[in-house]
C-alpha positions in Angstrom: 93.3 140.2 85.2 95.4 137.3 86.7 93.9 135.8 89.8 94.8 135.4 92.5 95.1 131.5 93.4 94.4 128.8 91.4 94.5 124.8 92.2 97.7 123.1 89.7 97.0 119.6 91.8 94.8 119.2 95.7 95.6 116.1 97.3 97.5 114.8 95.1 98.7 111.1 96.6 102.3 111.1 96.5 104.1 108.0 94.5 107.7 109.2 95.8 110.6 107.7 93.1 114.2 108.1 92.3 114.9 110.7 90.6 116.4 110.4 87.3 119.9 110.4 88.4 119.5 108.0 91.6 120.5 111.3 93.4 116.7 112.5 95.3 113.3 111.9 95.7 110.7 113.1 93.2 107.1 113.7 94.9 106.4 110.8 91.8 106.5 109.8 88.4 104.3 110.5 85.2 105.5 106.5 84.0 103.3 103.3 85.0 105.3 101.0 86.0 105.1 99.3 82.5 107.1 102.5 81.3 104.3 105.1 79.2 102.9 107.5 80.2 100.4 108.5 82.1 99.3 112.1 80.7 97.5 113.5 84.0 100.7 113.1 86.5 102.5 114.6 82.3 100.3 117.4 82.3 100.2 118.4 86.2 104.1 117.9 86.0 104.6 121.0 83.1 101.9 123.0 85.4 104.5 123.1 87.9 108.0 123.4 86.3 106.0 126.6 84.7 104.7 127.7 87.5 105.3 129.8 90.4 103.0 130.1 93.7 102.7 127.9 97.1 102.6 124.1 97.5 101.5 122.4 100.9 102.7 118.8 102.2 99.7 116.5 104.0 100.4 113.8 106.3 98.4 110.8 106.2 95.7 112.0 107.3 95.4 114.3 105.5 97.2 117.1 108.0 99.2 120.1 106.2 102.5 119.3 107.5 104.7 121.5 105.6 103.6 124.5 103.1 106.6 126.6 101.5 106.8 128.5 98.6 108.2 129.0 95.0 108.3 132.3 94.2 112.3 132.4 91.8 111.7 128.7 91.4 109.1 127.3 90.0 106.9 124.8 91.7 108.2 121.7 90.4 111.8 122.5 91.6 111.4 123.9 94.4 108.5 121.0 96.7 111.1 118.8 95.3 114.2 120.6 96.9 111.2 120.7 100.2 110.8 117.1 99.7 114.5 116.2 99.9 115.9 119.5 102.5 117.9 118.1 105.9 116.3 119.8 108.1 117.5 118.1 111.0 115.6 118.8 114.7 112.6 121.2 112.8 111.1 117.7 112.0 111.1 114.6 114.0 108.6 111.7 115.2 109.2 109.9 118.1 109.9 106.2 117.9 111.7 103.3 117.9 114.7 102.1 115.9 115.4 98.5 115.1 118.2 96.6 114.4 119.3 96.8 109.7 121.1 93.2 110.3 121.6 90.0 111.3 120.9 90.2 114.9 118.8 87.0 116.0 117.7 88.3 119.4 114.2 90.1 120.7 115.9 93.2 122.9 112.0 94.6 124.7 113.0 97.4 125.7 114.1 99.6 122.9 114.1 103.2 123.9 111.3 105.6 122.1 113.5 108.3 121.1 112.4 111.7 118.2 114.5 110.1 115.1 114.9 113.2 112.2 113.3 112.5 109.3 113.4 113.9 105.5 109.6 115.7 104.8 109.8 112.3 101.4 109.4 110.0 104.5 105.8 111.3 106.3 104.9 113.2 103.2 101.9 111.4 101.2 99.8 114.1 100.1 100.8 116.9 98.1 98.7 120.2 96.8 100.0 123.9 94.9 98.5 126.5 93.8 99.3 128.4 91.1 99.6 132.1 93.0 99.8 135.5 91.7 103.3 137.0 91.8 102.8 140.1 94.9 101.2 137.4 96.4 102.9 134.9 97.4 105.3 135.9 99.9 102.3 137.6 102.2 100.0 133.6 101.0 102.9 131.6 102.1 103.1 133.3 105.9 100.0 134.0 106.3 99.9 129.9 105.7 102.7 129.1 107.9 101.2 131.4 110.6 97.6 129.8 110.9 99.1 126.5 110.7 101.3 127.1 113.2 101.2 124.2 115.6 100.8 121.5 112.7 104.2 122.5 110.5 107.2 120.9 110.2 108.2 124.8 108.9 111.2 125.7 111.2 110.4 130.0 110.9 107.3 131.8 111.4 107.3 134.2 109.2 106.6 138.2 110.4 104.0 141.0 108.8 105.4 144.6 109.0 103.6 147.1 107.4 104.6 149.2 104.5 103.3 152.8 103.4 99.3 151.8 101.5 97.5 149.6 101.9 97.8 146.1 103.5 101.3 144.4 104.7 104.0 142.4 103.5 106.3 139.4 104.9 109.6 139.7 105.5 112.2 137.0 106.3 115.1 136.8 109.3 
């Protein structure tokens, strides 16, 4: 009998790194700065590449900010896709835009505005759980609904009653 849910990694500090081709960010690299392998991270990446389940991103205060699932793809691929996905107005913070060119004068009255951000710009920690395939959708829906006021997920999964015991989530 398989477990309903099993932790693969919990509250791993994200050290985003460019992918091999430099096209996107990855959660972490299993290589140290000197190019040697960090065996622990190599093992974690292998587990994520082989497993389906649920993952959670957290901000710098340890608050859950995004919950996702990997049913058809593996956790490593799905989490990295979410890490880079453009979410538009659903993922924003209040901030001030500052010049990046050679402006020599200080402007004191910059307006505070909503700034769209990617998950890789705000996520600091990552957890992933191997989940029995028949429970992945239900568990994701439960977590999104439980943390609805904190998460940057744009849709809230709905549950529908089915014949037999329990409920299953539906997608719009």
